[in-house]
N, CA, C and O atoms as a CHARMM CRD file, in Angstrom:
* protein
*
  296
    1    1 MET  N     -7.66200  17.75800   2.08600 PROA 1      0.00000
    2    1 MET  CA    -6.66300  17.15900   1.20900 PROA 1      0.00000
    3    1 MET  C     -6.75000  15.65800   1.28100 PROA 1      0.00000
    4    1 MET  O     -6.84700  15.08400   2.36500 PROA 1      0.00000
    5    2 ALA  N     -6.71700  15.01100   0.11600 PROA 2      0.00000
    6    2 ALA  CA    -6.82700  13.56000   0.01500 PROA 2      0.00000
    7    2 ALA  C     -5.54900  12.90500   0.50000 PROA 2      0.00000
    8    2 ALA  O     -4.45300  13.43900   0.32600 PROA 2      0.00000
    9    3 ALA  N     -5.70200  11.74700   1.10800 PROA 3      0.00000
   10    3 ALA  CA    -4.60300  10.94000   1.58500 PROA 3      0.00000
   11    3 ALA  C     -3.81300  10.42700   0.36400 PROA 3      0.00000
   12    3 ALA  O     -4.36300  10.19300  -0.71200 PROA 3      0.00000
   13    4 THR  N     -2.49800  10.26600   0.58400 PROA 4      0.00000
   14    4 THR  CA    -1.63600   9.75100  -0.50400 PROA 4      0.00000
   15    4 THR  C     -1.12800   8.35400  -0.10600 PROA 4      0.00000
   16    4 THR  O     -1.35400   7.87400   1.00500 PROA 4      0.00000
   17    5 ALA  N     -0.44400   7.73900  -1.04800 PROA 5      0.00000
   18    5 ALA  CA     0.16900   6.43600  -0.81400 PROA 5      0.00000
   19    5 ALA  C      1.12200   6.55400   0.39500 PROA 5      0.00000
   20    5 ALA  O      1.19300   5.64600   1.22300 PROA 5      0.00000
   21    6 TRP  N      1.82200   7.63800   0.48200 PROA 6      0.00000
   22    6 TRP  CA     2.80000   7.85100   1.58700 PROA 6      0.00000
   23    6 TRP  C      2.03500   7.87600   2.90600 PROA 6      0.00000
   24    6 TRP  O      2.43100   7.23200   3.87700 PROA 6      0.00000
   25    7 ASP  N      0.93600   8.62600   2.92800 PROA 7      0.00000
   26    7 ASP  CA     0.08000   8.70100   4.15200 PROA 7      0.00000
   27    7 ASP  C     -0.40500   7.29200   4.53800 PROA 7      0.00000
   28    7 ASP  O     -0.42000   6.93600   5.71600 PROA 7      0.00000
   29    8 LEU  N     -0.79500   6.50700   3.54200 PROA 8      0.00000
   30    8 LEU  CA    -1.29800   5.18100   3.79400 PROA 8      0.00000
   31    8 LEU  C     -0.21400   4.31300   4.41700 PROA 8      0.00000
   32    8 LEU  O     -0.47800   3.61200   5.39400 PROA 8      0.00000
   33    9 LEU  N      0.98500   4.34500   3.88000 PROA 9      0.00000
   34    9 LEU  CA     2.04800   3.52800   4.40900 PROA 9      0.00000
   35    9 LEU  C      2.39400   3.89100   5.84400 PROA 9      0.00000
   36    9 LEU  O      2.69600   3.01900   6.65900 PROA 9      0.00000
   37   10 ILE  N      2.34800   5.19200   6.15100 PROA 10     0.00000
   38   10 ILE  CA     2.56200   5.61800   7.51700 PROA 10     0.00000
   39   10 ILE  C      1.45300   5.09900   8.41100 PROA 10     0.00000
   40   10 ILE  O      1.71800   4.66400   9.53100 PROA 10     0.00000
   41   11 GLU  N      0.21300   5.13500   7.93800 PROA 11     0.00000
   42   11 GLU  CA    -0.92500   4.58100   8.66500 PROA 11     0.00000
   43   11 GLU  C     -0.77100   3.10000   8.90000 PROA 11     0.00000
   44   11 GLU  O     -1.23600   2.56900   9.90800 PROA 11     0.00000
   45   12 LEU  N     -0.10400   2.42000   7.95100 PROA 12     0.00000
   46   12 LEU  CA     0.14500   0.97400   8.06100 PROA 12     0.00000
   47   12 LEU  C      1.38300   0.67800   8.90500 PROA 12     0.00000
   48   12 LEU  O      1.76800  -0.48600   9.02100 PROA 12     0.00000
   49   13 GLY  N      2.01000   1.67400   9.48800 PROA 13     0.00000
   50   13 GLY  CA     3.09300   1.41500  10.41100 PROA 13     0.00000
   51   13 GLY  C      4.49200   1.55300   9.83400 PROA 13     0.00000
   52   13 GLY  O      5.47200   1.28400  10.52700 PROA 13     0.00000
   53   14 VAL  N      4.60100   1.96400   8.59000 PROA 14     0.00000
   54   14 VAL  CA     5.92800   2.18800   7.97000 PROA 14     0.00000
   55   14 VAL  C      6.40800   3.54100   8.49400 PROA 14     0.00000
   56   14 VAL  O      5.68000   4.53200   8.43800 PROA 14     0.00000
   57   15 ARG  N      7.63700   3.57000   9.00000 PROA 15     0.00000
   58   15 ARG  CA     8.20500   4.80600   9.53200 PROA 15     0.00000
   59   15 ARG  C      8.30700   5.83700   8.38100 PROA 15     0.00000
   60   15 ARG  O      8.63300   5.49400   7.24400 PROA 15     0.00000
   61   16 ARG  N      8.02600   7.07000   8.71100 PROA 16     0.00000
   62   16 ARG  CA     8.06400   8.16600   7.72600 PROA 16     0.00000
   63   16 ARG  C      9.38200   8.17600   6.93400 PROA 16     0.00000
   64   16 ARG  O      9.36900   8.36900   5.71800 PROA 16     0.00000
   65   17 ASP  N     10.49600   7.97400   7.60300 PROA 17     0.00000
   66   17 ASP  CA    11.80600   7.99100   6.93200 PROA 17     0.00000
   67   17 ASP  C     12.09900   6.67600   6.17300 PROA 17     0.00000
   68   17 ASP  O     13.17100   6.51900   5.58800 PROA 17     0.00000
   69   18 SER  N     11.14000   5.74300   6.19200 PROA 18     0.00000
   70   18 SER  CA    11.37400   4.45000   5.50300 PROA 18     0.00000
   71   18 SER  C     10.38000   4.24300   4.34500 PROA 18     0.00000
   72   18 SER  O     10.42600   3.21500   3.66800 PROA 18     0.00000
   73   19 VAL  N      9.51000   5.18700   4.12400 PROA 19     0.00000
   74   19 VAL  CA     8.47600   5.00700   3.09500 PROA 19     0.00000
   75   19 VAL  C      9.11000   4.82600   1.70600 PROA 19     0.00000
   76   19 VAL  O      8.72800   3.91100   0.97700 PROA 19     0.00000
   77   20 HSD  N     10.04700   5.66200   1.33900 PROA 20     0.00000
   78   20 HSD  CA    10.63500   5.55900   0.00800 PROA 20     0.00000
   79   20 HSD  C     11.34000   4.20000  -0.12300 PROA 20     0.00000
   80   20 HSD  O     11.22800   3.55400  -1.16500 PROA 20     0.00000
   81   21 ALA  N     12.05800   3.75800   0.90600 PROA 21     0.00000
   82   21 ALA  CA    12.74800   2.46400   0.87800 PROA 21     0.00000
   83   21 ALA  C     11.75100   1.31300   0.72700 PROA 21     0.00000
   84   21 ALA  O     11.99900   0.35100   0.00000 PROA 21     0.00000
   85   22 PHE  N     10.60900   1.43300   1.43500 PROA 22     0.00000
   86   22 PHE  CA     9.58600   0.39000   1.34000 PROA 22     0.00000
   87   22 PHE  C      9.09600   0.26100  -0.06300 PROA 22     0.00000
   88   22 PHE  O      8.99000  -0.85400  -0.57400 PROA 22     0.00000
   89   23 ILE  N      8.78500   1.38600  -0.72700 PROA 23     0.00000
   90   23 ILE  CA     8.27400   1.37200  -2.08600 PROA 23     0.00000
   91   23 ILE  C      9.31600   0.82900  -3.02300 PROA 23     0.00000
   92   23 ILE  O      8.98800   0.00300  -3.87500 PROA 23     0.00000
   93   24 THR  N     10.57400   1.25800  -2.90600 PROA 24     0.00000
   94   24 THR  CA    11.65700   0.74700  -3.72300 PROA 24     0.00000
   95   24 THR  C     11.89400  -0.74400  -3.52500 PROA 24     0.00000
   96   24 THR  O     12.09900  -1.47100  -4.49700 PROA 24     0.00000
   97   25 ARG  N     11.87000  -1.20000  -2.29800 PROA 25     0.00000
   98   25 ARG  CA    12.14100  -2.61600  -1.99300 PROA 25     0.00000
   99   25 ARG  C     11.04500  -3.49700  -2.50100 PROA 25     0.00000
  100   25 ARG  O     11.30900  -4.62000  -2.93100 PROA 25     0.00000
  101   26 HSD  N      9.78100  -3.01300  -2.46800 PROA 26     0.00000
  102   26 HSD  CA     8.64000  -3.90300  -2.83400 PROA 26     0.00000
  103   26 HSD  C      8.03200  -3.58600  -4.16800 PROA 26     0.00000
  104   26 HSD  O      6.98200  -4.13100  -4.50800 PROA 26     0.00000
  105   27 SER  N      8.65700  -2.72200  -4.93700 PROA 27     0.00000
  106   27 SER  CA     8.10000  -2.41900  -6.27400 PROA 27     0.00000
  107   27 SER  C      8.32200  -3.64100  -7.18800 PROA 27     0.00000
  108   27 SER  O      8.99900  -4.60600  -6.83100 PROA 27     0.00000
  109   28 LEU  N      7.75100  -3.55300  -8.31500 PROA 28     0.00000
  110   28 LEU  CA     7.76400  -4.65100  -9.32700 PROA 28     0.00000
  111   28 LEU  C      6.90400  -5.80000  -8.88200 PROA 28     0.00000
  112   28 LEU  O      7.19800  -6.95000  -9.21000 PROA 28     0.00000
  113   29 LEU  N      5.87600  -5.53500  -8.16500 PROA 29     0.00000
  114   29 LEU  CA     4.91900  -6.56000  -7.78300 PROA 29     0.00000
  115   29 LEU  C      4.31400  -7.19200  -9.05600 PROA 29     0.00000
  116   29 LEU  O      3.78100  -6.49100  -9.91600 PROA 29     0.00000
  117   30 ARG  N      4.40800  -8.49200  -9.15200 PROA 30     0.00000
  118   30 ARG  CA     3.99600  -9.15900 -10.36600 PROA 30     0.00000
  119   30 ARG  C      2.49000  -8.98500 -10.60900 PROA 30     0.00000
  120   30 ARG  O      1.71100  -8.85900  -9.66300 PROA 30     0.00000
  121   31 ASP  N      2.09700  -8.98000 -11.87100 PROA 31     0.00000
  122   31 ASP  CA     0.69400  -8.80100 -12.23900 PROA 31     0.00000
  123   31 ASP  C     -0.17400  -9.93300 -11.80200 PROA 31     0.00000
  124   31 ASP  O     -1.37500  -9.73600 -11.62000 PROA 31     0.00000
  125   32 ASP  N      0.38200 -11.14100 -11.61600 PROA 32     0.00000
  126   32 ASP  CA    -0.38200 -12.27000 -11.20900 PROA 32     0.00000
  127   32 ASP  C     -0.57300 -12.37900  -9.67400 PROA 32     0.00000
  128   32 ASP  O     -1.20200 -13.32000  -9.19100 PROA 32     0.00000
  129   33 VAL  N     -0.02900 -11.41900  -8.92900 PROA 33     0.00000
  130   33 VAL  CA    -0.17200 -11.41600  -7.49000 PROA 33     0.00000
  131   33 VAL  C     -1.15600 -10.34700  -7.08400 PROA 33     0.00000
  132   33 VAL  O     -0.97000  -9.17000  -7.39200 PROA 33     0.00000
  133   34 ARG  N     -2.20800 -10.75400  -6.39100 PROA 34     0.00000
  134   34 ARG  CA    -3.20600  -9.76700  -5.90500 PROA 34     0.00000
  135   34 ARG  C     -2.48200  -8.83200  -4.92900 PROA 34     0.00000
  136   34 ARG  O     -1.64600  -9.26700  -4.13800 PROA 34     0.00000
  137   35 PHE  N     -2.81100  -7.57600  -4.99900 PROA 35     0.00000
  138   35 PHE  CA    -2.22100  -6.56300  -4.11500 PROA 35     0.00000
  139   35 PHE  C     -2.27500  -6.97000  -2.64600 PROA 35     0.00000
  140   35 PHE  O     -1.27900  -6.88000  -1.92800 PROA 35     0.00000
  141   36 LEU  N     -3.46300  -7.42200  -2.20600 PROA 36     0.00000
  142   36 LEU  CA    -3.61500  -7.84000  -0.79700 PROA 36     0.00000
  143   36 LEU  C     -2.80200  -9.10300  -0.43100 PROA 36     0.00000
  144   36 LEU  O     -2.48600  -9.32800   0.73700 PROA 36     0.00000
  145   37 ASP  N     -2.47500  -9.90900  -1.43700 PROA 37     0.00000
  146   37 ASP  CA    -1.77100 -11.16100  -1.17800 PROA 37     0.00000
  147   37 ASP  C     -0.25200 -11.00800  -1.26200 PROA 37     0.00000
  148   37 ASP  O      0.47000 -11.99900  -1.15400 PROA 37     0.00000
  149   38 ALA  N      0.24400  -9.78400  -1.45300 PROA 38     0.00000
  150   38 ALA  CA     1.68200  -9.59200  -1.53600 PROA 38     0.00000
  151   38 ALA  C      2.34300 -10.10200  -0.28500 PROA 38     0.00000
  152   38 ALA  O      1.80600  -9.93900   0.81000 PROA 38     0.00000
  153   39 HSD  N      3.49500 -10.71600  -0.42300 PROA 39     0.00000
  154   39 HSD  CA     4.17900 -11.38700   0.68300 PROA 39     0.00000
  155   39 HSD  C      4.62200 -10.45400   1.79400 PROA 39     0.00000
  156   39 HSD  O      4.81000 -10.90200   2.92500 PROA 39     0.00000
  157   40 PHE  N      4.80100  -9.12400   1.49700 PROA 40     0.00000
  158   40 PHE  CA     5.32000  -8.24200   2.47600 PROA 40     0.00000
  159   40 PHE  C      4.32600  -7.64500   3.45700 PROA 40     0.00000
  160   40 PHE  O      4.74600  -7.00100   4.41800 PROA 40     0.00000
  161   41 TRP  N      3.02000  -7.83000   3.25800 PROA 41     0.00000
  162   41 TRP  CA     2.02700  -7.30500   4.22300 PROA 41     0.00000
  163   41 TRP  C      2.01600  -8.20000   5.41600 PROA 41     0.00000
  164   41 TRP  O      2.06100  -9.42400   5.29400 PROA 41     0.00000
  165   42 THR  N      1.95600  -7.58800   6.58100 PROA 42     0.00000
  166   42 THR  CA     1.73900  -8.35500   7.81200 PROA 42     0.00000
  167   42 THR  C      0.22400  -8.64600   7.89800 PROA 42     0.00000
  168   42 THR  O     -0.57600  -8.05700   7.17100 PROA 42     0.00000
  169   43 ARG  N     -0.13700  -9.54700   8.78400 PROA 43     0.00000
  170   43 ARG  CA    -1.56700  -9.88600   8.93100 PROA 43     0.00000
  171   43 ARG  C     -2.35600  -8.59100   9.31100 PROA 43     0.00000
  172   43 ARG  O     -3.43700  -8.32900   8.78500 PROA 43     0.00000
  173   44 TRP  N     -1.78200  -7.81700  10.22300 PROA 44     0.00000
  174   44 TRP  CA    -2.43700  -6.55000  10.65400 PROA 44     0.00000
  175   44 TRP  C     -2.57800  -5.58900   9.49700 PROA 44     0.00000
  176   44 TRP  O     -3.64200  -4.99400   9.32500 PROA 44     0.00000
  177   45 GLN  N     -1.55400  -5.42100   8.70800 PROA 45     0.00000
  178   45 GLN  CA    -1.59700  -4.49500   7.55700 PROA 45     0.00000
  179   45 GLN  C     -2.66400  -4.94600   6.55000 PROA 45     0.00000
  180   45 GLN  O     -3.44300  -4.13600   6.04800 PROA 45     0.00000
  181   46 ARG  N     -2.68000  -6.23600   6.27000 PROA 46     0.00000
  182   46 ARG  CA    -3.63100  -6.79600   5.28500 PROA 46     0.00000
  183   46 ARG  C     -5.05000  -6.56300   5.83100 PROA 46     0.00000
  184   46 ARG  O     -5.93200  -6.17100   5.06700 PROA 46     0.00000
  185   47 THR  N     -5.29400  -6.79100   7.12500 PROA 47     0.00000
  186   47 THR  CA    -6.60000  -6.63100   7.70700 PROA 47     0.00000
  187   47 THR  C     -7.01900  -5.14300   7.57100 PROA 47     0.00000
  188   47 THR  O     -8.15000  -4.84200   7.19100 PROA 47     0.00000
  189   48 LEU  N     -6.10900  -4.25100   7.88000 PROA 48     0.00000
  190   48 LEU  CA    -6.42000  -2.80800   7.78900 PROA 48     0.00000
  191   48 LEU  C     -6.73700  -2.42600   6.34900 PROA 48     0.00000
  192   48 LEU  O     -7.71000  -1.71500   6.10000 PROA 48     0.00000
  193   49 LEU  N     -5.93700  -2.88500   5.40700 PROA 49     0.00000
  194   49 LEU  CA    -6.18600  -2.58700   4.00000 PROA 49     0.00000
  195   49 LEU  C     -7.55200  -3.07100   3.54500 PROA 49     0.00000
  196   49 LEU  O     -8.27000  -2.36700   2.83500 PROA 49     0.00000
  197   50 ILE  N     -7.90300  -4.27900   3.96000 PROA 50     0.00000
  198   50 ILE  CA    -9.22600  -4.83400   3.63100 PROA 50     0.00000
  199   50 ILE  C    -10.34500  -3.96100   4.20700 PROA 50     0.00000
  200   50 ILE  O    -11.33000  -3.65700   3.53400 PROA 50     0.00000
  201   51 GLU  N    -10.17200  -3.58600   5.41100 PROA 51     0.00000
  202   51 GLU  CA   -11.10600  -2.71000   6.08800 PROA 51     0.00000
  203   51 GLU  C    -11.26800  -1.40900   5.30800 PROA 51     0.00000
  204   51 GLU  O    -12.38700  -0.96400   5.05700 PROA 51     0.00000
  205   52 TYR  N    -10.14900  -0.80500   4.92900 PROA 52     0.00000
  206   52 TYR  CA   -10.16700   0.47900   4.22600 PROA 52     0.00000
  207   52 TYR  C    -10.80200   0.33500   2.85800 PROA 52     0.00000
  208   52 TYR  O    -11.44900   1.26300   2.37200 PROA 52     0.00000
  209   53 MET  N    -10.62200  -0.83400   2.22200 PROA 53     0.00000
  210   53 MET  CA   -11.18700  -1.06900   0.92000 PROA 53     0.00000
  211   53 MET  C    -12.71900  -1.32000   0.97100 PROA 53     0.00000
  212   53 MET  O    -13.44100  -0.96100   0.04000 PROA 53     0.00000
  213   54 GLU  N    -13.18300  -1.92100   2.03900 PROA 54     0.00000
  214   54 GLU  CA   -14.57800  -2.30300   2.15200 PROA 54     0.00000
  215   54 GLU  C    -15.45600  -1.15800   2.56800 PROA 54     0.00000
  216   54 GLU  O    -16.63500  -1.14300   2.21600 PROA 54     0.00000
  217   55 GLU  N    -14.94200  -0.20200   3.29700 PROA 55     0.00000
  218   55 GLU  CA   -15.74900   0.87900   3.79000 PROA 55     0.00000
  219   55 GLU  C    -15.40000   2.17300   3.04000 PROA 55     0.00000
  220   55 GLU  O    -14.35700   2.25500   2.39100 PROA 55     0.00000
  221   56 ASP  N    -16.25600   3.15800   3.13000 PROA 56     0.00000
  222   56 ASP  CA   -15.96400   4.44500   2.47700 PROA 56     0.00000
  223   56 ASP  C    -15.10300   5.25000   3.45400 PROA 56     0.00000
  224   56 ASP  O    -15.57000   6.18400   4.10700 PROA 56     0.00000
  225   57 SER  N    -13.82400   4.85200   3.53000 PROA 57     0.00000
  226   57 SER  CA   -12.93300   5.39600   4.53000 PROA 57     0.00000
  227   57 SER  C    -12.10700   6.56200   4.03300 PROA 57     0.00000
  228   57 SER  O    -11.39400   7.19000   4.81600 PROA 57     0.00000
  229   58 GLY  N    -12.18700   6.86300   2.75700 PROA 58     0.00000
  230   58 GLY  CA   -11.38200   7.93200   2.20000 PROA 58     0.00000
  231   58 GLY  C     -9.95700   7.52000   1.83100 PROA 58     0.00000
  232   58 GLY  O     -9.15500   8.35000   1.40500 PROA 58     0.00000
  233   59 TRP  N     -9.65600   6.25600   1.99500 PROA 59     0.00000
  234   59 TRP  CA    -8.31400   5.71600   1.68700 PROA 59     0.00000
  235   59 TRP  C     -8.23700   5.09200   0.25000 PROA 59     0.00000
  236   59 TRP  O     -7.13800   4.77100  -0.20300 PROA 59     0.00000
  237   60 GLN  N     -9.34400   4.92200  -0.44500 PROA 60     0.00000
  238   60 GLN  CA    -9.30700   4.19600  -1.70500 PROA 60     0.00000
  239   60 GLN  C     -8.31400   4.76500  -2.73900 PROA 60     0.00000
  240   60 GLN  O     -7.58200   4.02100  -3.39000 PROA 60     0.00000
  241   61 GLU  N     -8.31200   6.08000  -2.86800 PROA 61     0.00000
  242   61 GLU  CA    -7.39600   6.68400  -3.86600 PROA 61     0.00000
  243   61 GLU  C     -5.93600   6.40400  -3.45400 PROA 61     0.00000
  244   61 GLU  O     -5.10300   6.13500  -4.31900 PROA 61     0.00000
  245   62 ALA  N     -5.61200   6.46300  -2.13700 PROA 62     0.00000
  246   62 ALA  CA    -4.28000   6.21800  -1.69300 PROA 62     0.00000
  247   62 ALA  C     -3.90500   4.72200  -1.93100 PROA 62     0.00000
  248   62 ALA  O     -2.76900   4.41000  -2.28900 PROA 62     0.00000
  249   63 ILE  N     -4.88000   3.82000  -1.72300 PROA 63     0.00000
  250   63 ILE  CA    -4.66500   2.40100  -1.97200 PROA 63     0.00000
  251   63 ILE  C     -4.38300   2.15300  -3.46100 PROA 63     0.00000
  252   63 ILE  O     -3.49200   1.37800  -3.81100 PROA 63     0.00000
  253   64 ASP  N     -5.12500   2.79500  -4.29800 PROA 64     0.00000
  254   64 ASP  CA    -4.92800   2.64600  -5.75100 PROA 64     0.00000
  255   64 ASP  C     -3.55700   3.25200  -6.15700 PROA 64     0.00000
  256   64 ASP  O     -2.85900   2.67400  -6.98900 PROA 64     0.00000
  257   65 GLU  N     -3.18400   4.36900  -5.59700 PROA 65     0.00000
  258   65 GLU  CA    -1.90400   4.98300  -5.87300 PROA 65     0.00000
  259   65 GLU  C     -0.76000   4.07500  -5.40400 PROA 65     0.00000
  260   65 GLU  O      0.22700   3.90700  -6.12000 PROA 65     0.00000
  261   66 LEU  N     -0.88500   3.50400  -4.23500 PROA 66     0.00000
  262   66 LEU  CA     0.14300   2.63800  -3.70800 PROA 66     0.00000
  263   66 LEU  C      0.28000   1.36700  -4.59100 PROA 66     0.00000
  264   66 LEU  O      1.39600   0.94100  -4.88800 PROA 66     0.00000
  265   67 GLU  N     -0.83100   0.78300  -4.99600 PROA 67     0.00000
  266   67 GLU  CA    -0.76800  -0.38800  -5.84300 PROA 67     0.00000
  267   67 GLU  C     -0.06000  -0.05600  -7.17100 PROA 67     0.00000
  268   67 GLU  O      0.77200  -0.83000  -7.64400 PROA 67     0.00000
  269   68 THR  N     -0.39300   1.08300  -7.75600 PROA 68     0.00000
  270   68 THR  CA     0.28500   1.50800  -8.98300 PROA 68     0.00000
  271   68 THR  C      1.77800   1.65700  -8.78000 PROA 68     0.00000
  272   68 THR  O      2.57300   1.21300  -9.60800 PROA 68     0.00000
  273   69 LEU  N      2.16400   2.29300  -7.65900 PROA 69     0.00000
  274   69 LEU  CA     3.60600   2.46600  -7.36700 PROA 69     0.00000
  275   69 LEU  C      4.32700   1.14500  -7.22200 PROA 69     0.00000
  276   69 LEU  O      5.46000   0.98600  -7.67600 PROA 69     0.00000
  277   70 LEU  N      3.63700   0.16800  -6.56200 PROA 70     0.00000
  278   70 LEU  CA     4.26100  -1.12300  -6.33200 PROA 70     0.00000
  279   70 LEU  C      4.29200  -2.00400  -7.55800 PROA 70     0.00000
  280   70 LEU  O      5.04300  -2.97800  -7.59700 PROA 70     0.00000
  281   71 ARG  N      3.52200  -1.69600  -8.52400 PROA 71     0.00000
  282   71 ARG  CA     3.51800  -2.51300  -9.78900 PROA 71     0.00000
  283   71 ARG  C      4.30200  -1.79700 -10.89400 PROA 71     0.00000
  284   71 ARG  O      4.41200  -2.30900 -12.00800 PROA 71     0.00000
  285   72 LYS  N      4.84500  -0.62000 -10.58900 PROA 72     0.00000
  286   72 LYS  CA     5.53200   0.15400 -11.62400 PROA 72     0.00000
  287   72 LYS  C      6.79200  -0.59400 -12.08300 PROA 72     0.00000
  288   72 LYS  O      7.62000  -1.05200 -11.29600 PROA 72     0.00000
  289   73 LYS  N      6.86700  -0.67900 -13.38200 PROA 73     0.00000
  290   73 LYS  CA     8.03100  -1.29700 -14.02700 PROA 73     0.00000
  291   73 LYS  C      9.08000  -0.22300 -14.33900 PROA 73     0.00000
  292   73 LYS  O      8.72500   0.90800 -14.67000 PROA 73     0.00000
  293   74 ALA  N     10.31000  -0.55500 -14.24000 PROA 74     0.00000
  294   74 ALA  CA    11.38600   0.42000 -14.50200 PROA 74     0.00000
  295   74 ALA  C     11.38500   0.90500 -15.93000 PROA 74     0.00000
  296   74 ALA  O     12.22500   1.72400 -16.30400 PROA 74     0.00000
């Protein structure tokens, strides 16, 4: 089974019971802000995301899904 955006956030250290709140709080990411440059990523999270994007880690679909969720307009 492929990893989801929720799985990715948990991998990035977001508590399972806080995933929905994280997505809600950080949605509406502006189009002119690169996903990796979003203000809410910690240095560690950003590094891990870069690592996952550069290698064939199996996380790319989850990363794309998460970016879509965070850019979703109401």
